[in-house]
DSSP file (Angstrom, degrees, kcal/mol; ACC not computed):
  #  RESIDUE AA STRUCTURE BP1 BP2  ACC     N-H-->O    O-->H-N    N-H-->O    O-->H-N    TCO  KAPPA ALPHA  PHI   PSI    X-CA   Y-CA   Z-CA
    1    1 A M     >        0   0    0      0, 0.0     4,-1.7     0, 0.0     5,-0.1   0.000 360.0 360.0 360.0 -39.6    1.8   -3.0   63.4
    2    2 A N  H  >  +     0   0    0      2,-0.2     4,-2.8     1,-0.2     5,-0.2   0.909 360.0  51.9 -60.6 -45.5    4.0   -5.8   62.0
    3    3 A R  H  > S+     0   0    0      1,-0.2     4,-2.8     2,-0.2    -1,-0.2   0.924 108.7  53.2 -62.9 -39.3    1.2   -7.3   59.9
    4    4 A E  H  > S+     0   0    0      1,-0.2     4,-2.3     2,-0.2    -1,-0.2   0.892 110.5  45.1 -60.0 -40.1    0.6   -3.8   58.5
    5    5 A R  H  X S+     0   0    0     -4,-1.7     4,-2.8     2,-0.2    -2,-0.2   0.914 113.7  48.8 -68.6 -43.7    4.2   -3.4   57.4
    6    6 A T  H  X S+     0   0    0     -4,-2.8     4,-2.8     2,-0.2    -2,-0.2   0.917 113.0  49.1 -63.9 -40.6    4.3   -6.9   56.0
    7    7 A L  H  X S+     0   0    0     -4,-2.8     4,-2.2    -5,-0.2    -2,-0.2   0.938 113.8  45.1 -59.1 -47.9    1.0   -6.2   54.0
    8    8 A I  H  X S+     0   0    0     -4,-2.3     4,-2.7     1,-0.2     5,-0.2   0.903 111.7  54.8 -65.0 -40.7    2.4   -2.8   52.7
    9    9 A F  H  X S+     0   0    0     -4,-2.8     4,-2.5     1,-0.2    -1,-0.2   0.948 110.3  44.4 -56.1 -51.4    5.7   -4.6   51.9
   10   10 A W  H  X S+     0   0    0     -4,-2.8     4,-2.7     1,-0.2    -1,-0.2   0.843 110.7  54.6 -68.8 -31.3    3.9   -7.2   49.8
   11   11 A I  H  X S+     0   0    0     -4,-2.2     4,-2.2     2,-0.2    -1,-0.2   0.921 108.6  48.0 -62.4 -46.5    1.8   -4.7   48.1
   12   12 A I  H  X S+     0   0    0     -4,-2.7     4,-2.3     2,-0.2    -2,-0.2   0.872 112.4  49.4 -60.7 -40.7    4.9   -2.7   47.0
   13   13 A I  H  X S+     0   0    0     -4,-2.5     4,-2.8    -5,-0.2     5,-0.2   0.936 111.1  50.3 -65.0 -43.7    6.5   -6.0   45.7
   14   14 A G  H  X S+     0   0    0     -4,-2.7     4,-3.0     1,-0.2    -2,-0.2   0.925 111.3  48.2 -58.2 -44.0    3.3   -6.8   43.8
   15   15 A L  H  X S+     0   0    0     -4,-2.2     4,-2.7     1,-0.2    -1,-0.2   0.925 111.6  49.2 -65.9 -42.8    3.2   -3.4   42.3
   16   16 A L  H  X S+     0   0    0     -4,-2.3     4,-2.5     2,-0.2    -2,-0.2   0.906 113.3  46.4 -63.7 -41.9    6.8   -3.6   41.3
   17   17 A I  H  X S+     0   0    0     -4,-2.8     4,-2.7     2,-0.2     5,-0.2   0.930 113.8  50.0 -59.9 -47.5    6.3   -7.1   39.7
   18   18 A G  H  X S+     0   0    0     -4,-3.0     4,-2.8    -5,-0.2    -2,-0.2   0.936 110.5  49.0 -58.7 -47.0    3.2   -5.8   38.0
   19   19 A Y  H  X S+     0   0    0     -4,-2.7     4,-2.5     2,-0.2    -2,-0.2   0.914 112.5  48.2 -58.3 -46.7    5.2   -2.8   36.7
   20   20 A L  H  X S+     0   0    0     -4,-2.5     4,-2.7     2,-0.2     5,-0.2   0.914 111.4  48.9 -64.5 -39.9    8.0   -5.0   35.4
   21   21 A I  H  X S+     0   0    0     -4,-2.7     4,-2.7     1,-0.2    -2,-0.2   0.944 111.7  50.3 -69.0 -42.2    5.7   -7.4   33.7
   22   22 A A  H  X S+     0   0    0     -4,-2.8     4,-2.9    -5,-0.2     5,-0.3   0.912 110.9  49.1 -52.0 -49.7    3.9   -4.5   32.1
   23   23 A R  H  X S+     0   0    0     -4,-2.5     4,-2.7     1,-0.2     5,-0.2   0.965 113.9  45.5 -56.5 -54.2    7.3   -2.9   30.8
   24   24 A I  H  X S+     0   0    0     -4,-2.7     4,-2.5     1,-0.2     5,-0.2   0.935 113.4  50.1 -61.8 -45.4    8.4   -6.2   29.4
   25   25 A Y  H  X S+     0   0    0     -4,-2.7     4,-2.4     1,-0.2    -1,-0.2   0.928 115.3  42.0 -58.3 -47.8    5.0   -6.9   27.7
   26   26 A F  H  X S+     0   0    0     -4,-2.9     4,-2.8     2,-0.2     5,-0.2   0.807 112.0  54.9 -72.7 -28.0    4.8   -3.4   26.1
   27   27 A F  H  X S+     0   0    0     -4,-2.7     4,-2.6    -5,-0.3    -1,-0.2   0.951 111.0  44.6 -66.7 -48.5    8.4   -3.5   25.1
   28   28 A I  H  X S+     0   0    0     -4,-2.5     4,-2.1    -5,-0.2    -2,-0.2   0.927 116.2  48.5 -59.1 -47.4    7.9   -6.8   23.3
   29   29 A K  H  X S+     0   0    0     -4,-2.4     4,-2.4    -5,-0.2    -2,-0.2   0.925 112.6  46.1 -65.5 -45.6    4.6   -5.4   21.7
   30   30 A I  H  X S+     0   0    0     -4,-2.8     4,-2.4     1,-0.2    -1,-0.2   0.912 109.7  54.6 -67.7 -39.4    6.1   -2.2   20.5
   31   31 A K  H  X S+     0   0    0     -4,-2.6     4,-2.0    -5,-0.2    -2,-0.2   0.919 110.1  47.3 -59.0 -43.1    9.2   -4.0   19.1
   32   32 A H  H  X S+     0   0    0     -4,-2.1     4,-2.4     1,-0.2    -2,-0.2   0.872 112.0  50.3 -64.4 -40.8    6.8   -6.2   17.0
   33   33 A Q  H  X S+     0   0    0     -4,-2.4     4,-2.5     2,-0.2    -1,-0.2   0.873 109.4  50.3 -66.0 -33.5    4.8   -3.2   15.9
   34   34 A R  H  X S+     0   0    0     -4,-2.4     4,-2.7     2,-0.2    -2,-0.2   0.926 110.8  49.4 -66.4 -44.3    8.0   -1.4   14.8
   35   35 A Q  H  X S+     0   0    0     -4,-2.0     4,-2.4     1,-0.2    -2,-0.2   0.925 112.5  48.1 -62.7 -44.6    9.2   -4.4   12.8
   36   36 A D  H  X S+     0   0    0     -4,-2.4     4,-2.4     1,-0.2    -1,-0.2   0.888 111.4  51.2 -65.5 -36.9    5.7   -4.6   11.1
   37   37 A A  H  X S+     0   0    0     -4,-2.5     4,-2.7     2,-0.2    -2,-0.2   0.918 111.0  47.5 -60.7 -46.7    5.8   -0.9   10.4
   38   38 A V  H  X S+     0   0    0     -4,-2.7     4,-2.4     1,-0.2    -2,-0.2   0.894 111.6  50.8 -62.5 -41.8    9.3   -1.2    8.8
   39   39 A T  H  X S+     0   0    0     -4,-2.4     4,-2.4     2,-0.2    -1,-0.2   0.931 111.5  47.4 -61.7 -44.7    8.1   -4.2    6.8
   40   40 A R  H  X S+     0   0    0     -4,-2.4     4,-2.2     1,-0.2    -2,-0.2   0.896 111.7  49.3 -66.2 -40.9    5.1   -2.4    5.5
   41   41 A S  H  X S+     0   0    0     -4,-2.7     4,-2.5     1,-0.2    -1,-0.2   0.920 110.5  51.1 -64.8 -38.2    7.1    0.7    4.6
   42   42 A R  H  X S+     0   0    0     -4,-2.4     4,-3.0     1,-0.2     5,-0.2   0.932 110.1  50.0 -57.2 -48.5    9.7   -1.3    2.8
   43   43 A N  H  X S+     0   0    0     -4,-2.4     4,-2.7     1,-0.2    -1,-0.2   0.869 110.4  50.1 -60.0 -38.7    6.9   -3.1    0.8
   44   44 A V  H  X S+     0   0    0     -4,-2.2     4,-2.4     2,-0.2    -1,-0.2   0.953 111.7  47.5 -66.0 -48.3    5.3    0.3   -0.1
   45   45 A V  H  X S+     0   0    0     -4,-2.5     4,-2.0     2,-0.2    -2,-0.2   0.901 112.4  49.0 -60.8 -44.4    8.6    1.7   -1.3
   46   46 A L  H  X S+     0   0    0     -4,-3.0     4,-3.4    -5,-0.2    -1,-0.2   0.926 109.1  53.3 -60.2 -43.8    9.5   -1.4   -3.4
   47   47 A G  H  X S+     0   0    0     -4,-2.7     4,-2.1    -5,-0.2    -2,-0.2   0.922 109.2  48.9 -61.4 -38.9    6.0   -1.4   -5.0
   48   48 A N  H  X S+     0   0    0     -4,-2.4     4,-1.2     2,-0.2    -1,-0.2   0.878 113.2  47.4 -64.5 -36.1    6.5    2.3   -6.0
   49   49 A V  H >X S+     0   0    0     -4,-2.0     4,-2.3    -5,-0.2     3,-0.7   0.953 111.4  50.6 -68.0 -49.0    9.9    1.4   -7.5
   50   50 A N  H 3X S+     0   0    0     -4,-3.4     4,-2.3     1,-0.3    -2,-0.2   0.859 106.0  56.4 -60.5 -36.6    8.5   -1.6   -9.3
   51   51 A E  H 3< S+     0   0    0     -4,-2.1    -1,-0.3    -5,-0.2    -2,-0.2   0.855 111.9  42.4 -57.2 -38.3    5.7    0.6  -10.7
   52   52 A K  H << S+     0   0    0     -4,-1.2    -2,-0.2    -3,-0.7    -1,-0.2   0.805 120.8  38.0 -84.8 -32.5    8.2    2.9  -12.3
   53   53 A I  H >X S+     0   0    0     -4,-2.3     3,-1.5     1,-0.2     4,-0.7   0.674  91.3  87.3 -97.5 -13.5   10.7    0.4  -13.6
   54   54 A A  G >< S+     0   0    0     -4,-2.3     3,-0.8     1,-0.3    -1,-0.2   0.836  85.0  55.9 -52.0 -36.7    8.4   -2.4  -14.8
   55   55 A P  G 34 S+     0   0    0      0, 0.0    -1,-0.3     0, 0.0     9,-0.2   0.759 107.1  51.9 -64.1 -22.3    7.9   -0.8  -18.3
   56   56 A L  G <4 S+     0   0    0     -3,-1.5    -2,-0.2    -4,-0.1    -3,-0.1   0.626  91.0  94.9 -89.9 -12.3   11.7   -0.9  -18.8
   57   57 A L  S X< S-     0   0    0     -3,-0.8     3,-1.3    -4,-0.7    -3,-0.0  -0.481  87.1 -94.6 -87.9 152.8   12.2   -4.5  -17.9
   58   58 A P  T 3  S+     0   0    0      0, 0.0    -1,-0.1     0, 0.0    -2,-0.1  -0.298 109.1  30.4 -58.5 141.5   12.2   -7.4  -20.6
   59   59 A G  T 3  S+     0   0    0      1,-0.3    -2,-0.0    -4,-0.1     0, 0.0   0.420  76.9 145.0  89.7  -2.0    8.9   -9.1  -21.2
   60   60 A F    <   -     0   0    0     -3,-1.3    -1,-0.3     1,-0.1     4,-0.1  -0.553  48.7-138.5 -68.6 130.9    6.8   -5.9  -20.4
   61   61 A P  S    S+     0   0    0      0, 0.0     2,-0.3     0, 0.0    -1,-0.1   0.491  74.0  55.3 -79.6  -0.1    3.8   -6.2  -22.9
   62   62 A Y  S    S-     0   0    0     -7,-0.0     2,-0.3    18,-0.0    -2,-0.1  -0.947  86.4-104.7-132.1 155.1    3.5   -2.6  -24.0
   63   63 A H    >   -     0   0    0     -2,-0.3     3,-2.1     1,-0.1     4,-0.2  -0.589  27.4-128.5 -75.1 134.0    5.8   -0.1  -25.5
   64   64 A Y  G >  S+     0   0    0     -2,-0.3     3,-1.1     1,-0.3    -1,-0.1   0.725 106.7  63.3 -59.7 -25.5    7.0    2.5  -23.0
   65   65 A K  G 3  S+     0   0    0      1,-0.2    -1,-0.3     3,-0.0    -2,-0.0   0.773  98.0  57.4 -62.7 -32.2    6.0    5.3  -25.4
   66   66 A D  G <  S+     0   0    0     -3,-2.1    13,-3.2    12,-0.0     2,-0.4   0.384  89.1  98.7 -81.3   3.4    2.4    4.2  -25.1
   67   67 A L  E <   -A   78   0A   0     -3,-1.1     2,-0.5    11,-0.2    11,-0.2  -0.761  49.0-168.9-104.7 138.2    2.2    4.6  -21.4
   68   68 A M  E     -A   77   0A   0      9,-2.4     9,-2.2    -2,-0.4     2,-0.4  -0.966  22.7-140.2-120.0 113.7    0.8    7.5  -19.4
   69   69 A F  E     +A   76   0A   0     -2,-0.5     7,-0.3     7,-0.2     6,-0.1  -0.574  32.5 161.7 -76.6 123.7    1.7    7.2  -15.7
   70   70 A L        -     0   0    0      5,-3.0     5,-0.2    -2,-0.4     6,-0.2   0.781  19.0-168.1 -99.2 -51.5   -1.0    8.2  -13.2
   71   71 A G        +     0   0    0      4,-0.9     2,-0.5     3,-0.8     4,-0.2   0.144  58.2  85.0  88.3 -22.6    0.4    6.6  -10.1
   72   72 A K  S    S-     0   0    0      2,-0.5     2,-2.6     3,-0.1    -1,-0.1  -0.975 113.3 -22.7-117.8 125.2   -2.8    6.9   -7.9
   73   73 A W  S    S+     0   0    0     -2,-0.5     2,-0.4    -3,-0.1    30,-0.1  -0.299 143.1  39.1  73.8 -50.6   -5.6    4.3   -8.1
   74   74 A I  S    S-     0   0    0     -2,-2.6    -3,-0.8     1,-0.2    -2,-0.5  -0.992  70.2-158.1-125.0 129.1   -4.3    3.3  -11.6
   75   75 A D  S    S+     0   0    0     18,-0.6    -5,-3.0    -2,-0.4    -4,-0.9   0.956  73.4   6.9 -72.1 -46.4   -0.6    3.1  -12.4
   76   76 A Y  E     -AB  69  93A   0     17,-2.5    17,-2.8    -7,-0.3     2,-0.5  -0.957  50.7-149.0-138.9 147.3   -0.8    3.5  -16.1
   77   77 A I  E     -AB  68  92A   0     -9,-2.2    -9,-2.4    -2,-0.3     2,-0.6  -0.993  29.5-151.5-109.8 125.9   -3.2    4.2  -19.0
   78   78 A V  E     -AB  67  91A   0     13,-3.2    13,-2.0    -2,-0.5     2,-1.0  -0.863  15.7-167.1-104.3 119.0   -1.9    2.3  -22.0
   79   79 A F  E >   - B   0  90A   0    -13,-3.2     3,-2.3    -2,-0.6     4,-0.4  -0.706  30.0-142.6-104.1  85.3   -2.7    3.7  -25.4
   80   80 A D  E 3  S- B   0  89A   0      9,-1.6     8,-2.4    -2,-1.0     9,-0.7  -0.226  72.9  -7.3 -61.0 124.0   -1.6    0.5  -27.2
   81   81 A W  T > >S+     0   0    0      6,-0.2     5,-1.7     7,-0.1     3,-0.9   0.481  91.8 125.7  73.2   9.8    0.2    1.2  -30.5
   82   82 A L  G X 5 +     0   0    0     -3,-2.3     3,-1.6     1,-0.2     5,-0.2   0.808  67.7  61.9 -66.1 -29.5   -0.5    5.0  -30.4
   83   83 A S  G 3 5S+     0   0    0     -4,-0.4    -1,-0.2     1,-0.3    -3,-0.1   0.769 105.1  49.3 -67.0 -19.3    3.2    5.7  -30.8
   84   84 A H  G < 5S-     0   0    0     -3,-0.9    -1,-0.3     2,-0.0    -2,-0.2   0.094 119.1-111.0-104.7  24.0    2.9    3.9  -34.1
   85   85 A W  T < 5S+     0   0    0     -3,-1.6    -3,-0.2     1,-0.1    -2,-0.1   0.829  94.0  99.9  53.9  40.0   -0.1    5.9  -35.3
   86   86 A N      < -     0   0    0     -5,-1.7     2,-0.2    -6,-0.0    -4,-0.2  -0.386  56.6-165.8-151.9  61.4   -2.4    2.7  -35.0
   87   87 A L        +     0   0    0     -5,-0.2    -6,-0.2     1,-0.2     3,-0.1  -0.313  15.3 168.5 -57.0 121.0   -4.3    2.9  -31.7
   88   88 A T        -     0   0    0     -8,-2.4     2,-0.3     1,-0.4    -1,-0.2   0.839  59.1 -14.9-100.0 -41.5   -5.8   -0.6  -31.0
   89   89 A K  E     -B   80   0A   0     -9,-0.7    -9,-1.6     2,-0.0     2,-0.4  -0.979  51.5-126.7-158.4 164.6   -7.0   -0.4  -27.4
   90   90 A I  E     -B   79   0A   0     -2,-0.3     2,-0.4   -11,-0.2   -11,-0.2  -0.980  30.0-168.3-120.1 131.4   -6.8    1.6  -24.2
   91   91 A V  E     -B   78   0A   0    -13,-2.0   -13,-3.2    -2,-0.4     2,-0.8  -0.948  19.7-143.6-124.8 134.0   -5.8   -0.4  -21.2
   92   92 A F  E     -B   77   0A   0     -2,-0.4     2,-0.5   -15,-0.2   -15,-0.2  -0.909  31.0-161.4 -98.1 118.1   -6.0    0.7  -17.5
   93   93 A L  E     -B   76   0A   0    -17,-2.8   -17,-2.5    -2,-0.8   -18,-0.6  -0.878  18.4-173.7-112.6 127.6   -3.0   -1.0  -16.1
   94   94 A E        -     0   0    0     -2,-0.5     2,-0.6   -19,-0.2   -20,-0.1  -0.979  15.1-150.8-117.5 121.5   -2.3   -1.7  -12.4
   95   95 A I        +     0   0    0     -2,-0.5     2,-0.3   -48,-0.0   -44,-0.1  -0.855  19.3 177.6-102.5 121.7    1.2   -3.1  -11.5
   96   96 A K        -     0   0    0     -2,-0.6     2,-0.4   -46,-0.1     6,-0.0  -0.913  18.0-140.1-123.1 153.0    1.4   -5.4   -8.4
   97   97 A T    >   -     0   0    0     -2,-0.3     3,-2.2     4,-0.1   -50,-0.1  -0.886  58.5 -36.7-111.3 144.1    4.3   -7.3   -7.0
   98   98 A N  T 3  S-     0   0    0     -2,-0.4    -2,-0.1     1,-0.3     0, 0.0  -0.157 124.0 -15.4  50.4-118.0    4.3  -10.7   -5.5
   99   99 A S  T 3  S+     0   0    0      2,-0.0    -1,-0.3     0, 0.0    -3,-0.0   0.334  92.7 136.3-101.1  12.5    1.1  -11.4   -3.6
  100  100 A S    <   -     0   0    0     -3,-2.2     2,-0.2     1,-0.1    -4,-0.1  -0.193  38.8-152.4 -57.2 144.3   -0.1   -7.9   -3.3
  101  101 A T        -     0   0    0      1,-0.1     2,-0.1    -5,-0.0    -4,-0.1  -0.735  24.6 -85.2-118.0 165.4   -3.9   -7.4   -4.0
  102  102 A L        -     0   0    0     -2,-0.2     2,-0.1     1,-0.1    -1,-0.1  -0.458  43.4-132.8 -69.8 142.2   -6.1   -4.6   -5.2
  103  103 A N     >  -     0   0    0     -2,-0.1     4,-2.2   -30,-0.1     5,-0.2  -0.273  34.8 -87.4 -84.3-179.5   -7.2   -2.2   -2.5
  104  104 A R  H  > S+     0   0    0      1,-0.2     4,-2.3     2,-0.2     3,-0.4   0.955 126.7  45.6 -51.9 -60.0  -10.8   -1.0   -2.2
  105  105 A N  H  > S+     0   0    0      1,-0.3     4,-2.0     2,-0.2    -1,-0.2   0.844 112.2  50.9 -60.5 -39.1  -10.6    1.9   -4.6
  106  106 A E  H  > S+     0   0    0      1,-0.2     4,-2.1     2,-0.2    -1,-0.3   0.835 109.8  51.5 -69.0 -30.5   -8.7   -0.1   -7.3
  107  107 A T  H  X S+     0   0    0     -4,-2.2     4,-2.1    -3,-0.4    -2,-0.2   0.874 108.4  49.5 -73.7 -35.2  -11.4   -2.9   -7.1
  108  108 A M  H  X S+     0   0    0     -4,-2.3     4,-2.6    -5,-0.2    -2,-0.2   0.928 112.7  48.7 -67.4 -40.6  -14.2   -0.4   -7.6
  109  109 A I  H  X S+     0   0    0     -4,-2.0     4,-2.2     1,-0.2     5,-0.2   0.926 111.1  50.9 -60.3 -45.7  -12.3    1.1  -10.6
  110  110 A K  H  X S+     0   0    0     -4,-2.1     4,-2.6     1,-0.2    -1,-0.2   0.932 111.9  46.3 -58.6 -49.5  -11.8   -2.4  -12.0
  111  111 A Q  H  X S+     0   0    0     -4,-2.1     4,-1.9     1,-0.2    -1,-0.2   0.911 110.5  52.4 -60.8 -46.6  -15.5   -3.2  -11.6
  112  112 A C  H  <>S+     0   0    0     -4,-2.6     5,-2.8     2,-0.2    -1,-0.2   0.862 111.8  47.2 -58.3 -38.7  -16.6    0.1  -13.2
  113  113 A I  H ><5S+     0   0    0     -4,-2.2     3,-1.8     3,-0.2    -2,-0.2   0.924 110.8  50.9 -65.8 -49.8  -14.4   -0.6  -16.2
  114  114 A E  H 3<5S+     0   0    0     -4,-2.6    -2,-0.2     1,-0.3    -1,-0.2   0.762 108.0  52.4 -62.2 -27.3  -15.6   -4.1  -16.5
  115  115 A Q  T 3<5S-     0   0    0     -4,-1.9    -1,-0.3    -5,-0.2    -2,-0.2   0.366 115.0-120.3 -87.3   2.4  -19.2   -2.8  -16.5
  116  116 A K  T < 5 +     0   0    0     -3,-1.8     2,-0.7     1,-0.2    -3,-0.2   0.858  63.4 148.4  59.6  38.2  -18.3   -0.4  -19.3
  117  117 A K      < +     0   0    0     -5,-2.8     2,-0.4    -6,-0.1    -1,-0.2  -0.436  32.8 121.8 -93.8  56.6  -19.2    2.6  -17.2
  118  118 A V        -     0   0    0     -2,-0.7     2,-0.3    -5,-0.2    -5,-0.0  -0.926  38.2-178.1-120.3 140.2  -16.4    4.6  -19.0
  119  119 A E        -     0   0    0     -2,-0.4     2,-0.5     2,-0.0    -2,-0.0  -0.926  23.0-138.7-137.0 160.3  -17.0    7.8  -20.9
  120  120 A Y        +     0   0    0     -2,-0.3     2,-0.3     2,-0.0    -2,-0.0  -0.992  30.7 176.8-120.7 123.8  -15.0   10.3  -22.9
  121  121 A Q        -     0   0    0     -2,-0.5     2,-0.5     2,-0.0    -2,-0.0  -0.894  23.0-147.6-127.4 158.1  -15.9   13.9  -22.3
  122  122 A I        -     0   0    0     -2,-0.3     2,-0.6     2,-0.0    -2,-0.0  -0.994  12.5-161.9-124.5 127.6  -14.6   17.3  -23.6
  123  123 A Y        -     0   0    0     -2,-0.5     2,-0.5     2,-0.0    -2,-0.0  -0.944   5.8-168.9-108.1 119.1  -14.8   20.2  -21.2
  124  124 A R        -     0   0    0     -2,-0.6     2,-0.7     2,-0.0    -2,-0.0  -0.936  12.7-148.7-115.3 131.3  -14.5   23.7  -22.8
  125  125 A K        -     0   0    0     -2,-0.5     2,-0.6     2,-0.0    -2,-0.0  -0.808  15.6-145.9 -92.1 121.8  -14.0   26.7  -20.6
  126  126 A I              0   0    0     -2,-0.7    -2,-0.0     1,-0.1     0, 0.0  -0.825 360.0 360.0 -96.8 126.8  -15.7   29.7  -22.3
  127  127 A V              0   0    0     -2,-0.6    -1,-0.1     0, 0.0    -2,-0.0   0.360 360.0 360.0-100.8 360.0  -13.9   32.9  -21.7
């Protein structure tokens, strides 16, 4: 009877220690994940702000009147010198900050443009 009580006691102690270790482990893991989520969110917000203000900063290579903001997949389409009635080129412009890289969709768009798979079409709806 005494052995059974001792065994039950140690099983309960083992379960409590395991529970405490699991709580500490998951607390640390969740804390790290929250910090990572906050950092990612902050970077996304700063990237969005930078996309909008970059054309207003000194040294930006295009006139702000020549820009058409898209914001998804491509940040701007630049109609270079169109505001001066002398269109010289059309540029698909992606604005990145620091070490950020192109995502999968942006990379595919870049490759398609580089391979000159770009068209101009007119769609007319007949009423």
